[in-house]
PQR file with spaces between the fields and no chain letter, atoms N, CA, C, O and H, PARSE charges and radii, in Angstrom:
ATOM       1  N    MET     1     102.105  124.981   77.744 -0.4000 1.5000
ATOM       2  CA   MET     1     101.524  123.844   78.397 -0.0000 2.0000
ATOM       3  C    MET     1     102.584  122.951   79.027  0.5500 1.7000
ATOM       4  O    MET     1     102.307  122.249   80.000 -0.5500 1.4000
ATOM       5  N    VAL     2     103.774  122.972   78.487 -0.4000 1.5000
ATOM       6  CA   VAL     2     104.830  122.087   78.986 -0.0000 2.0000
ATOM       7  C    VAL     2     105.073  122.323   80.470  0.5500 1.7000
ATOM       8  O    VAL     2     105.214  121.373   81.240 -0.5500 1.4000
ATOM       9  H    VAL     2     103.998  123.542   77.696  0.4000 1.0000
ATOM      10  N    LYS     3     105.120  123.577   80.864 -0.4000 1.5000
ATOM      11  CA   LYS     3     105.417  123.896   82.261 -0.0000 2.0000
ATOM      12  C    LYS     3     104.175  123.920   83.139  0.5500 1.7000
ATOM      13  O    LYS     3     104.290  123.947   84.364 -0.5500 1.4000
ATOM      14  H    LYS     3     105.005  124.348   80.238  0.4000 1.0000
ATOM      15  N    ALA     4     102.995  123.912   82.540 -0.4000 1.5000
ATOM      16  CA   ALA     4     101.752  124.014   83.301 -0.0000 2.0000
ATOM      17  C    ALA     4     101.336  122.691   83.937  0.5500 1.7000
ATOM      18  O    ALA     4     100.558  122.684   84.891 -0.5500 1.4000
ATOM      19  H    ALA     4     102.901  123.890   81.545  0.4000 1.0000
ATOM      20  N    TYR     5     101.842  121.570   83.422 -0.4000 1.5000
ATOM      21  CA   TYR     5     101.426  120.269   83.936 -0.0000 2.0000
ATOM      22  C    TYR     5     101.918  120.071   85.361  0.5500 1.7000
ATOM      23  O    TYR     5     103.074  120.354   85.675 -0.5500 1.4000
ATOM      24  H    TYR     5     102.474  121.576   82.646  0.4000 1.0000
ATOM      25  N    GLU     6     101.036  119.585   86.214 -0.4000 1.5000
ATOM      26  CA   GLU     6     101.404  119.286   87.599 -0.0000 2.0000
ATOM      27  C    GLU     6     101.597  117.785   87.746  0.5500 1.7000
ATOM      28  O    GLU     6     100.688  117.005   87.461 -0.5500 1.4000
ATOM      29  H    GLU     6     100.097  119.355   85.959  0.4000 1.0000
ATOM      30  N    HIS     7     102.768  117.386   88.187 -0.4000 1.5000
ATOM      31  CA   HIS     7     103.106  115.977   88.375 -0.0000 2.0000
ATOM      32  C    HIS     7     102.080  115.323   89.293  0.5500 1.7000
ATOM      33  O    HIS     7     101.683  115.902   90.304 -0.5500 1.4000
ATOM      34  H    HIS     7     103.506  118.020   88.418  0.4000 1.0000
ATOM      35  N    ARG     8     101.654  114.113   88.936 -0.4000 1.5000
ATOM      36  CA   ARG     8     100.670  113.379   89.721 -0.0000 2.0000
ATOM      37  C    ARG     8     101.319  112.165   90.368  0.5500 1.7000
ATOM      38  O    ARG     8     102.356  111.686   89.909 -0.5500 1.4000
ATOM      39  H    ARG     8     101.977  113.642   88.115  0.4000 1.0000
ATOM      40  N    GLN     9     100.719  111.684   91.410 -0.4000 1.5000
ATOM      41  CA   GLN     9     101.245  110.547   92.163 -0.0000 2.0000
ATOM      42  C    GLN     9     101.367  109.298   91.298  0.5500 1.7000
ATOM      43  O    GLN     9     102.304  108.520   91.473 -0.5500 1.4000
ATOM      44  H    GLN     9      99.876  112.073   91.782  0.4000 1.0000
ATOM      45  N    ASN    10     100.437  109.094   90.370 -0.4000 1.5000
ATOM      46  CA   ASN    10     100.472  107.884   89.551 -0.0000 2.0000
ATOM      47  C    ASN    10     101.258  108.046   88.246  0.5500 1.7000
ATOM      48  O    ASN    10     101.167  107.194   87.363 -0.5500 1.4000
ATOM      49  H    ASN    10      99.676  109.727   90.227  0.4000 1.0000
ATOM      50  N    ASP    11     102.033  109.136   88.117 -0.4000 1.5000
ATOM      51  CA   ASP    11     102.912  109.312   86.965 -0.0000 2.0000
ATOM      52  C    ASP    11     104.116  108.403   87.114  0.5500 1.7000
ATOM      53  O    ASP    11     104.798  108.430   88.139 -0.5500 1.4000
ATOM      54  H    ASP    11     102.107  109.829   88.835  0.4000 1.0000
ATOM      55  N    ILE    12     104.377  107.602   86.099 -0.4000 1.5000
ATOM      56  CA   ILE    12     105.525  106.709   86.101 -0.0000 2.0000
ATOM      57  C    ILE    12     106.752  107.443   85.566  0.5500 1.7000
ATOM      58  O    ILE    12     107.863  107.282   86.071 -0.5500 1.4000
ATOM      59  H    ILE    12     103.823  107.581   85.267  0.4000 1.0000
ATOM      60  N    GLN    13     106.524  108.245   84.539 -0.4000 1.5000
ATOM      61  CA   GLN    13     107.600  108.995   83.904 -0.0000 2.0000
ATOM      62  C    GLN    13     107.067  110.377   83.540  0.5500 1.7000
ATOM      63  O    GLN    13     105.919  110.511   83.118 -0.5500 1.4000
ATOM      64  H    GLN    13     105.621  108.376   84.129  0.4000 1.0000
ATOM      65  N    ASP    14     107.890  111.390   83.702 -0.4000 1.5000
ATOM      66  CA   ASP    14     107.506  112.758   83.375 -0.0000 2.0000
ATOM      67  C    ASP    14     108.770  113.476   82.937  0.5500 1.7000
ATOM      68  O    ASP    14     109.598  113.857   83.763 -0.5500 1.4000
ATOM      69  H    ASP    14     108.823  111.281   84.045  0.4000 1.0000
ATOM      70  N    GLU    15     108.911  113.659   81.617 -0.4000 1.5000
ATOM      71  CA   GLU    15     110.120  114.306   81.127 -0.0000 2.0000
ATOM      72  C    GLU    15     109.805  115.299   80.026  0.5500 1.7000
ATOM      73  O    GLU    15     108.809  115.161   79.315 -0.5500 1.4000
ATOM      74  H    GLU    15     108.238  113.349   80.946  0.4000 1.0000
ATOM      75  N    ILE    16     110.652  116.294   79.889 -0.4000 1.5000
ATOM      76  CA   ILE    16     110.511  117.303   78.856 -0.0000 2.0000
ATOM      77  C    ILE    16     111.559  117.021   77.791  0.5500 1.7000
ATOM      78  O    ILE    16     112.752  116.920   78.080 -0.5500 1.4000
ATOM      79  H    ILE    16     111.461  116.406   80.466  0.4000 1.0000
ATOM      80  N    ILE    17     111.090  116.894   76.545 -0.4000 1.5000
ATOM      81  CA   ILE    17     111.962  116.638   75.414 -0.0000 2.0000
ATOM      82  C    ILE    17     111.729  117.778   74.425  0.5500 1.7000
ATOM      83  O    ILE    17     110.727  117.796   73.710 -0.5500 1.4000
ATOM      84  H    ILE    17     110.122  116.976   76.310  0.4000 1.0000
ATOM      85  N    GLY    18     112.658  118.722   74.392 -0.4000 1.5000
ATOM      86  CA   GLY    18     112.471  119.916   73.560 -0.0000 2.0000
ATOM      87  C    GLY    18     111.306  120.723   74.081  0.5500 1.7000
ATOM      88  O    GLY    18     111.314  121.165   75.230 -0.5500 1.4000
ATOM      89  H    GLY    18     113.472  118.707   74.973  0.4000 1.0000
ATOM      90  N    ASP    19     110.292  120.921   73.237 -0.4000 1.5000
ATOM      91  CA   ASP    19     109.107  121.666   73.672 -0.0000 2.0000
ATOM      92  C    ASP    19     107.912  120.744   73.904  0.5500 1.7000
ATOM      93  O    ASP    19     106.760  121.178   73.859 -0.5500 1.4000
ATOM      94  H    ASP    19     110.285  120.562   72.303  0.4000 1.0000
ATOM      95  N    VAL    20     108.205  119.453   74.155 -0.4000 1.5000
ATOM      96  CA   VAL    20     107.154  118.461   74.415 -0.0000 2.0000
ATOM      97  C    VAL    20     107.359  117.870   75.799  0.5500 1.7000
ATOM      98  O    VAL    20     108.478  117.519   76.173 -0.5500 1.4000
ATOM      99  H    VAL    20     109.140  119.100   74.192  0.4000 1.0000
ATOM     100  N    ARG    21     106.281  117.762   76.554 -0.4000 1.5000
ATOM     101  CA   ARG    21     106.336  117.082   77.843 -0.0000 2.0000
ATOM     102  C    ARG    21     105.714  115.710   77.660  0.5500 1.7000
ATOM     103  O    ARG    21     104.557  115.595   77.255 -0.5500 1.4000
ATOM     104  H    ARG    21     105.372  118.047   76.251  0.4000 1.0000
ATOM     105  N    GLN    22     106.471  114.680   77.955 -0.4000 1.5000
ATOM     106  CA   GLN    22     105.990  113.304   77.809 -0.0000 2.0000
ATOM     107  C    GLN    22     105.745  112.721   79.188  0.5500 1.7000
ATOM     108  O    GLN    22     106.647  112.646   80.022 -0.5500 1.4000
ATOM     109  H    GLN    22     107.410  114.773   78.285  0.4000 1.0000
ATOM     110  N    VAL    23     104.507  112.310   79.409 -0.4000 1.5000
ATOM     111  CA   VAL    23     104.111  111.758   80.699 -0.0000 2.0000
ATOM     112  C    VAL    23     103.605  110.342   80.484  0.5500 1.7000
ATOM     113  O    VAL    23     102.746  110.098   79.636 -0.5500 1.4000
ATOM     114  H    VAL    23     103.774  112.370   78.731  0.4000 1.0000
ATOM     115  N    VAL    24     104.140  109.419   81.255 -0.4000 1.5000
ATOM     116  CA   VAL    24     103.653  108.047   81.266 -0.0000 2.0000
ATOM     117  C    VAL    24     102.967  107.875   82.608  0.5500 1.7000
ATOM     118  O    VAL    24     103.550  108.131   83.662 -0.5500 1.4000
ATOM     119  H    VAL    24     104.837  109.617   81.944  0.4000 1.0000
ATOM     120  N    ARG    25     101.719  107.435   82.550 -0.4000 1.5000
ATOM     121  CA   ARG    25     100.916  107.374   83.768 -0.0000 2.0000
ATOM     122  C    ARG    25     100.189  106.043   83.866  0.5500 1.7000
ATOM     123  O    ARG    25      99.717  105.502   82.867 -0.5500 1.4000
ATOM     124  H    ARG    25     101.245  107.227   81.694  0.4000 1.0000
ATOM     125  N    ARG    26     100.106  105.530   85.075 -0.4000 1.5000
ATOM     126  CA   ARG    26      99.301  104.347   85.339 -0.0000 2.0000
ATOM     127  C    ARG    26      97.843  104.813   85.441  0.5500 1.7000
ATOM     128  O    ARG    26      97.527  105.731   86.198 -0.5500 1.4000
ATOM     129  H    ARG    26     100.490  105.970   85.887  0.4000 1.0000
ATOM     130  N    VAL    27      96.964  104.171   84.670 -0.4000 1.5000
ATOM     131  CA   VAL    27      95.567  104.579   84.615 -0.0000 2.0000
ATOM     132  C    VAL    27      94.681  103.394   84.966  0.5500 1.7000
ATOM     133  O    VAL    27      94.786  102.329   84.358 -0.5500 1.4000
ATOM     134  H    VAL    27      97.220  103.426   84.055  0.4000 1.0000
ATOM     135  N    SER    28      93.816  103.584   85.941 -0.4000 1.5000
ATOM     136  CA   SER    28      92.909  102.509   86.326 -0.0000 2.0000
ATOM     137  C    SER    28      91.590  102.582   85.556  0.5500 1.7000
ATOM     138  O    SER    28      90.934  101.562   85.346 -0.5500 1.4000
ATOM     139  H    SER    28      93.731  104.450   86.434  0.4000 1.0000
ATOM     140  N    ASN    29      91.205  103.788   85.139 -0.4000 1.5000
ATOM     141  CA   ASN    29      89.960  103.957   84.400 -0.0000 2.0000
ATOM     142  C    ASN    29      90.201  104.960   83.270  0.5500 1.7000
ATOM     143  O    ASN    29      90.327  106.156   83.535 -0.5500 1.4000
ATOM     144  H    ASN    29      91.739  104.616   85.310  0.4000 1.0000
ATOM     145  N    PRO    30      90.266  104.500   82.016 -0.5600 1.5000
ATOM     146  CA   PRO    30      90.540  105.386   80.887  0.2800 2.0000
ATOM     147  C    PRO    30      89.523  106.517   80.717  0.5500 1.7000
ATOM     148  O    PRO    30      89.851  107.555   80.142 -0.5500 1.4000
ATOM     149  N    PHE    31      88.309  106.336   81.202 -0.4000 1.5000
ATOM     150  CA   PHE    31      87.280  107.368   81.083 -0.0000 2.0000
ATOM     151  C    PHE    31      87.782  108.704   81.617  0.5500 1.7000
ATOM     152  O    PHE    31      87.610  109.735   80.965 -0.5500 1.4000
ATOM     153  H    PHE    31      88.042  105.493   81.669  0.4000 1.0000
ATOM     154  N    TRP    32      88.395  108.697   82.787 -0.4000 1.5000
ATOM     155  CA   TRP    32      88.855  109.940   83.410 -0.0000 2.0000
ATOM     156  C    TRP    32      90.058  110.518   82.693  0.5500 1.7000
ATOM     157  O    TRP    32      90.207  111.738   82.625 -0.5500 1.4000
ATOM     158  H    TRP    32      88.534  107.860   83.316  0.4000 1.0000
ATOM     159  N    LEU    33      90.915  109.671   82.160 -0.4000 1.5000
ATOM     160  CA   LEU    33      92.065  110.168   81.395 -0.0000 2.0000
ATOM     161  C    LEU    33      91.580  110.863   80.124  0.5500 1.7000
ATOM     162  O    LEU    33      92.090  111.925   79.767 -0.5500 1.4000
ATOM     163  H    LEU    33      90.794  108.680   82.215  0.4000 1.0000
ATOM     164  N    VAL    34      90.609  110.279   79.446 -0.4000 1.5000
ATOM     165  CA   VAL    34      90.061  110.902   78.238 -0.0000 2.0000
ATOM     166  C    VAL    34      89.486  112.268   78.585  0.5500 1.7000
ATOM     167  O    VAL    34      89.727  113.238   77.865 -0.5500 1.4000
ATOM     168  H    VAL    34      90.195  109.417   79.736  0.4000 1.0000
ATOM     169  N    ARG    35      88.745  112.359   79.654 -0.4000 1.5000
ATOM     170  CA   ARG    35      88.190  113.656   80.096 -0.0000 2.0000
ATOM     171  C    ARG    35      89.291  114.683   80.345  0.5500 1.7000
ATOM     172  O    ARG    35      89.174  115.843   79.948 -0.5500 1.4000
ATOM     173  H    ARG    35      88.549  111.572   80.239  0.4000 1.0000
ATOM     174  N    GLU    36      90.348  114.249   81.000 -0.4000 1.5000
ATOM     175  CA   GLU    36      91.450  115.160   81.312 -0.0000 2.0000
ATOM     176  C    GLU    36      92.156  115.622   80.039  0.5500 1.7000
ATOM     177  O    GLU    36      92.453  116.807   79.888 -0.5500 1.4000
ATOM     178  H    GLU    36      90.443  113.307   81.322  0.4000 1.0000
ATOM     179  N    VAL    37      92.421  114.701   79.136 -0.4000 1.5000
ATOM     180  CA   VAL    37      93.128  115.028   77.900 -0.0000 2.0000
ATOM     181  C    VAL    37      92.310  115.986   77.039  0.5500 1.7000
ATOM     182  O    VAL    37      92.862  116.934   76.480 -0.5500 1.4000
ATOM     183  H    VAL    37      92.180  113.738   79.259  0.4000 1.0000
ATOM     184  N    LEU    38      91.021  115.757   76.926 -0.4000 1.5000
ATOM     185  CA   LEU    38      90.182  116.587   76.062 -0.0000 2.0000
ATOM     186  C    LEU    38      90.167  118.050   76.489  0.5500 1.7000
ATOM     187  O    LEU    38      90.018  118.932   75.643 -0.5500 1.4000
ATOM     188  H    LEU    38      90.573  114.987   77.380  0.4000 1.0000
ATOM     189  N    ARG    39      90.314  118.318   77.742 -0.4000 1.5000
ATOM     190  CA   ARG    39      90.273  119.727   78.168 -0.0000 2.0000
ATOM     191  C    ARG    39      91.489  120.516   77.681  0.5500 1.7000
ATOM     192  O    ARG    39      91.462  121.747   77.657 -0.5500 1.4000
ATOM     193  H    ARG    39      90.435  117.602   78.429  0.4000 1.0000
ATOM     194  N    TYR    40      92.555  119.810   77.293 -0.4000 1.5000
ATOM     195  CA   TYR    40      93.743  120.491   76.763 -0.0000 2.0000
ATOM     196  C    TYR    40      93.677  120.661   75.250  0.5500 1.7000
ATOM     197  O    TYR    40      94.549  121.295   74.656 -0.5500 1.4000
ATOM     198  H    TYR    40      92.577  118.811   77.312  0.4000 1.0000
ATOM     199  N    GLY    41      92.644  120.096   74.625 -0.4000 1.5000
ATOM     200  CA   GLY    41      92.446  120.271   73.189 -0.0000 2.0000
ATOM     201  C    GLY    41      93.644  119.833   72.374  0.5500 1.7000
ATOM     202  O    GLY    41      94.207  118.762   72.598 -0.5500 1.4000
ATOM     203  H    GLY    41      91.936  119.581   75.108  0.4000 1.0000
ATOM     204  N    ARG    42      94.027  120.674   71.426 -0.4000 1.5000
ATOM     205  CA   ARG    42      95.105  120.318   70.498 -0.0000 2.0000
ATOM     206  C    ARG    42      96.484  120.341   71.133  0.5500 1.7000
ATOM     207  O    ARG    42      97.457  119.944   70.490 -0.5500 1.4000
ATOM     208  H    ARG    42      93.570  121.545   71.245  0.4000 1.0000
ATOM     209  N    ASP    43      96.597  120.791   72.367 -0.4000 1.5000
ATOM     210  CA   ASP    43      97.897  120.856   73.032 -0.0000 2.0000
ATOM     211  C    ASP    43      98.299  119.547   73.705  0.5500 1.7000
ATOM     212  O    ASP    43      99.357  119.473   74.329 -0.5500 1.4000
ATOM     213  H    ASP    43      95.807  121.114   72.889  0.4000 1.0000
ATOM     214  N    CYS    44      97.471  118.520   73.587 -0.4000 1.5000
ATOM     215  CA   CYS    44      97.742  117.257   74.259 -0.0000 2.0000
ATOM     216  C    CYS    44      97.319  116.103   73.365  0.5500 1.7000
ATOM     217  O    CYS    44      96.307  116.185   72.669 -0.5500 1.4000
ATOM     218  H    CYS    44      96.610  118.580   73.080  0.4000 1.0000
ATOM     219  N    ALA    45      98.103  115.020   73.387 -0.4000 1.5000
ATOM     220  CA   ALA    45      97.767  113.844   72.574 -0.0000 2.0000
ATOM     221  C    ALA    45      98.071  112.573   73.345  0.5500 1.7000
ATOM     222  O    ALA    45      99.094  112.471   74.023 -0.5500 1.4000
ATOM     223  H    ALA    45      98.925  114.954   73.952  0.4000 1.0000
ATOM     224  N    VAL    46      97.180  111.614   73.234 -0.4000 1.5000
ATOM     225  CA   VAL    46      97.425  110.279   73.784 -0.0000 2.0000
ATOM     226  C    VAL    46      98.069  109.474   72.660  0.5500 1.7000
ATOM     227  O    VAL    46      97.528  109.402   71.556 -0.5500 1.4000
ATOM     228  H    VAL    46      96.349  111.697   72.684  0.4000 1.0000
ATOM     229  N    ILE    47      99.214  108.874   72.937 -0.4000 1.5000
ATOM     230  CA   ILE    47      99.895  108.107   71.891 -0.0000 2.0000
ATOM     231  C    ILE    47      99.860  106.606   72.154  0.5500 1.7000
ATOM     232  O    ILE    47     100.178  105.811   71.270 -0.5500 1.4000
ATOM     233  H    ILE    47      99.653  108.932   73.833  0.4000 1.0000
ATOM     234  N    SER    48      99.480  106.222   73.354 -0.4000 1.5000
ATOM     235  CA   SER    48      99.442  104.810   73.704 -0.0000 2.0000
ATOM     236  C    SER    48      98.678  104.667   75.017  0.5500 1.7000
ATOM     237  O    SER    48      98.720  105.594   75.826 -0.5500 1.4000
ATOM     238  H    SER    48      99.222  106.867   74.073  0.4000 1.0000
ATOM     239  N    PRO    49      98.003  103.592   75.267 -0.5600 1.5000
ATOM     240  CA   PRO    49      97.727  102.414   74.443  0.2800 2.0000
ATOM     241  C    PRO    49      96.628  102.712   73.429  0.5500 1.7000
ATOM     242  O    PRO    49      95.930  103.723   73.516 -0.5500 1.4000
ATOM     243  N    ASP    50      96.497  101.807   72.469 -0.4000 1.5000
ATOM     244  CA   ASP    50      95.554  102.002   71.374 -0.0000 2.0000
ATOM     245  C    ASP    50      94.113  102.167   71.837  0.5500 1.7000
ATOM     246  O    ASP    50      93.368  102.959   71.260 -0.5500 1.4000
ATOM     247  H    ASP    50      97.064  100.986   72.399  0.4000 1.0000
ATOM     248  N    ASN    51      93.710  101.433   72.867 -0.4000 1.5000
ATOM     249  CA   ASN    51      92.309  101.535   73.307 -0.0000 2.0000
ATOM     250  C    ASN    51      91.984  102.926   73.859  0.5500 1.7000
ATOM     251  O    ASN    51      90.856  103.397   73.719 -0.5500 1.4000
ATOM     252  H    ASN    51      94.316  100.789   73.336  0.4000 1.0000
ATOM     253  N    VAL    52      92.948  103.574   74.474 -0.4000 1.5000
ATOM     254  CA   VAL    52      92.708  104.927   74.988 -0.0000 2.0000
ATOM     255  C    VAL    52      92.729  105.930   73.834  0.5500 1.7000
ATOM     256  O    VAL    52      91.933  106.869   73.814 -0.5500 1.4000
ATOM     257  H    VAL    52      93.865  103.191   74.588  0.4000 1.0000
ATOM     258  N    CYS    53      93.640  105.733   72.870 -0.4000 1.5000
ATOM     259  CA   CYS    53      93.641  106.584   71.669 -0.0000 2.0000
ATOM     260  C    CYS    53      92.292  106.508   70.969  0.5500 1.7000
ATOM     261  O    CYS    53      91.741  107.530   70.560 -0.5500 1.4000
ATOM     262  H    CYS    53      94.286  104.971   72.886  0.4000 1.0000
ATOM     263  N    GLU    54      91.762  105.306   70.833 -0.4000 1.5000
ATOM     264  CA   GLU    54      90.470  105.112   70.180 -0.0000 2.0000
ATOM     265  C    GLU    54      89.344  105.759   70.977  0.5500 1.7000
ATOM     266  O    GLU    54      88.401  106.287   70.388 -0.5500 1.4000
ATOM     267  H    GLU    54      92.209  104.475   71.166  0.4000 1.0000
ATOM     268  N    ALA    55      89.426  105.729   72.293 -0.4000 1.5000
ATOM     269  CA   ALA    55      88.399  106.369   73.127 -0.0000 2.0000
ATOM     270  C    ALA    55      88.405  107.883   72.921  0.5500 1.7000
ATOM     271  O    ALA    55      87.344  108.507   72.887 -0.5500 1.4000
ATOM     272  H    ALA    55      90.192  105.300   72.771  0.4000 1.0000
ATOM     273  N    VAL    56      89.590  108.473   72.785 -0.4000 1.5000
ATOM     274  CA   VAL    56      89.688  109.919   72.524 -0.0000 2.0000
ATOM     275  C    VAL    56      89.098  110.223   71.151  0.5500 1.7000
ATOM     276  O    VAL    56      88.314  111.161   71.009 -0.5500 1.4000
ATOM     277  H    VAL    56      90.451  107.966   72.813  0.4000 1.0000
ATOM     278  N    LYS    57      89.466  109.444   70.147 -0.4000 1.5000
ATOM     279  CA   LYS    57      88.934  109.652   68.795 -0.0000 2.0000
ATOM     280  C    LYS    57      87.416  109.547   68.781  0.5500 1.7000
ATOM     281  O    LYS    57      86.736  110.369   68.167 -0.5500 1.4000
ATOM     282  H    LYS    57      90.103  108.682   70.263  0.4000 1.0000
ATOM     283  N    LYS    58      86.891  108.541   69.456 -0.4000 1.5000
ATOM     284  CA   LYS    58      85.440  108.338   69.491 -0.0000 2.0000
ATOM     285  C    LYS    58      84.738  109.548   70.101  0.5500 1.7000
ATOM     286  O    LYS    58      83.728  110.019   69.578 -0.5500 1.4000
ATOM     287  H    LYS    58      87.444  107.873   69.956  0.4000 1.0000
ATOM     288  N    GLU    59      85.275  110.041   71.198 -0.4000 1.5000
ATOM     289  CA   GLU    59      84.680  111.211   71.857 -0.0000 2.0000
ATOM     290  C    GLU    59      84.704  112.432   70.937  0.5500 1.7000
ATOM     291  O    GLU    59      83.723  113.171   70.859 -0.5500 1.4000
ATOM     292  H    GLU    59      86.096  109.659   71.622  0.4000 1.0000
ATOM     293  N    LEU    60      85.811  112.642   70.248 -0.4000 1.5000
ATOM     294  CA   LEU    60      85.927  113.783   69.331 -0.0000 2.0000
ATOM     295  C    LEU    60      84.952  113.656   68.159  0.5500 1.7000
ATOM     296  O    LEU    60      84.320  114.634   67.760 -0.5500 1.4000
ATOM     297  H    LEU    60      86.608  112.041   70.311  0.4000 1.0000
ATOM     298  N    LEU    61      84.837  112.451   67.614 -0.4000 1.5000
ATOM     299  CA   LEU    61      83.895  112.245   66.512 -0.0000 2.0000
ATOM     300  C    LEU    61      82.457  112.495   66.951  0.5500 1.7000
ATOM     301  O    LEU    61      81.668  113.074   66.204 -0.5500 1.4000
ATOM     302  H    LEU    61      85.351  111.656   67.938  0.4000 1.0000
ATOM     303  N    GLU    62      82.121  112.065   68.140 -0.4000 1.5000
ATOM     304  CA   GLU    62      80.766  112.302   68.656 -0.0000 2.0000
ATOM     305  C    GLU    62      80.505  113.792   68.846  0.5500 1.7000
ATOM     306  O    GLU    62      79.398  114.269   68.597 -0.5500 1.4000
ATOM     307  H    GLU    62      82.761  111.594   68.747  0.4000 1.0000
ATOM     308  N    MET    63      81.513  114.517   69.281 -0.4000 1.5000
ATOM     309  CA   MET    63      81.355  115.963   69.431 -0.0000 2.0000
ATOM     310  C    MET    63      81.166  116.622   68.062  0.5500 1.7000
ATOM     311  O    MET    63      80.338  117.521   67.921 -0.5500 1.4000
ATOM     312  H    MET    63      82.412  114.129   69.483  0.4000 1.0000
ATOM     313  N    CYS    64      81.923  116.186   67.059 -0.4000 1.5000
ATOM     314  CA   CYS    64      81.773  116.731   65.711 -0.0000 2.0000
ATOM     315  C    CYS    64      80.367  116.475   65.172  0.5500 1.7000
ATOM     316  O    CYS    64      79.751  117.356   64.572 -0.5500 1.4000
ATOM     317  H    CYS    64      82.596  115.455   67.173  0.4000 1.0000
ATOM     318  N    ARG    65      79.874  115.273   65.391 -0.4000 1.5000
ATOM     319  CA   ARG    65      78.511  114.952   64.936 -0.0000 2.0000
ATOM     320  C    ARG    65      77.473  115.827   65.634  0.5500 1.7000
ATOM     321  O    ARG    65      76.519  116.290   65.009 -0.5500 1.4000
ATOM     322  H    ARG    65      80.374  114.557   65.879  0.4000 1.0000
ATOM     323  N    ARG    66      77.661  116.043   66.895 -0.4000 1.5000
ATOM     324  CA   ARG    66      76.706  116.862   67.661 -0.0000 2.0000
ATOM     325  C    ARG    66      76.594  118.274   67.076  0.5500 1.7000
ATOM     326  O    ARG    66      75.514  118.865   67.066 -0.5500 1.4000
ATOM     327  H    ARG    66      78.436  115.668   67.403  0.4000 1.0000
ATOM     328  N    TYR    67      77.724  118.808   66.588 -0.4000 1.5000
ATOM     329  CA   TYR    67      77.746  120.162   66.058 -0.0000 2.0000
ATOM     330  C    TYR    67      77.729  120.197   64.526  0.5500 1.7000
ATOM     331  O    TYR    67      78.026  121.222   63.912 -0.5500 1.4000
ATOM     332  H    TYR    67      78.601  118.327   66.596  0.4000 1.0000
ATOM     333  N    ASN    68      77.377  119.055   63.922 -0.4000 1.5000
ATOM     334  CA   ASN    68      77.273  118.955   62.468 -0.0000 2.0000
ATOM     335  C    ASN    68      78.564  119.368   61.752  0.5500 1.7000
ATOM     336  O    ASN    68      78.521  120.047   60.726 -0.5500 1.4000
ATOM     337  H    ASN    68      77.136  118.223   64.421  0.4000 1.0000
ATOM     338  N    LEU    69      79.684  118.962   62.289 -0.4000 1.5000
ATOM     339  CA   LEU    69      80.981  119.224   61.670 -0.0000 2.0000
ATOM     340  C    LEU    69      81.417  117.996   60.892  0.5500 1.7000
ATOM     341  O    LEU    69      81.230  116.868   61.348 -0.5500 1.4000
ATOM     342  H    LEU    69      79.719  118.411   63.123  0.4000 1.0000
ATOM     343  N    THR    70      81.990  118.208   59.738 -0.4000 1.5000
ATOM     344  CA   THR    70      82.502  117.088   58.957 -0.0000 2.0000
ATOM     345  C    THR    70      84.016  117.211   58.850  0.5500 1.7000
ATOM     346  O    THR    70      84.584  118.303   58.845 -0.5500 1.4000
ATOM     347  H    THR    70      82.142  119.125   59.368  0.4000 1.0000
ATOM     348  N    LEU    71      84.642  116.046   58.764 -0.4000 1.5000
ATOM     349  CA   LEU    71      86.097  116.021   58.654 -0.0000 2.0000
ATOM     350  C    LEU    71      86.514  115.760   57.227  0.5500 1.7000
ATOM     351  O    LEU    71      87.708  115.702   56.933 -0.5500 1.4000
ATOM     352  H    LEU    71      84.181  115.159   58.768  0.4000 1.0000
C-alpha cells in the first residue's frame, strides 16, 4: 500500500518512513476522507484530528452492529 498511494493536490506532506507512508492532507469535509480511508481497511489509519478518528470509529461500530459482530 505504501507505493500504491497517489499524491493529491491537497496533500500538505507525503513521506515514507520505513514501511509506513504518512500523509498530511487538508480536508474540507471529513465525510469523504472517512469514505476513502475505510476502503483501505486495516492498511490505513487516521491518527489526527480526533474528530475524524472518532468518525472512522463510529462508522466501523455501525458496520459491526449491522452484521451482529461484537468486539
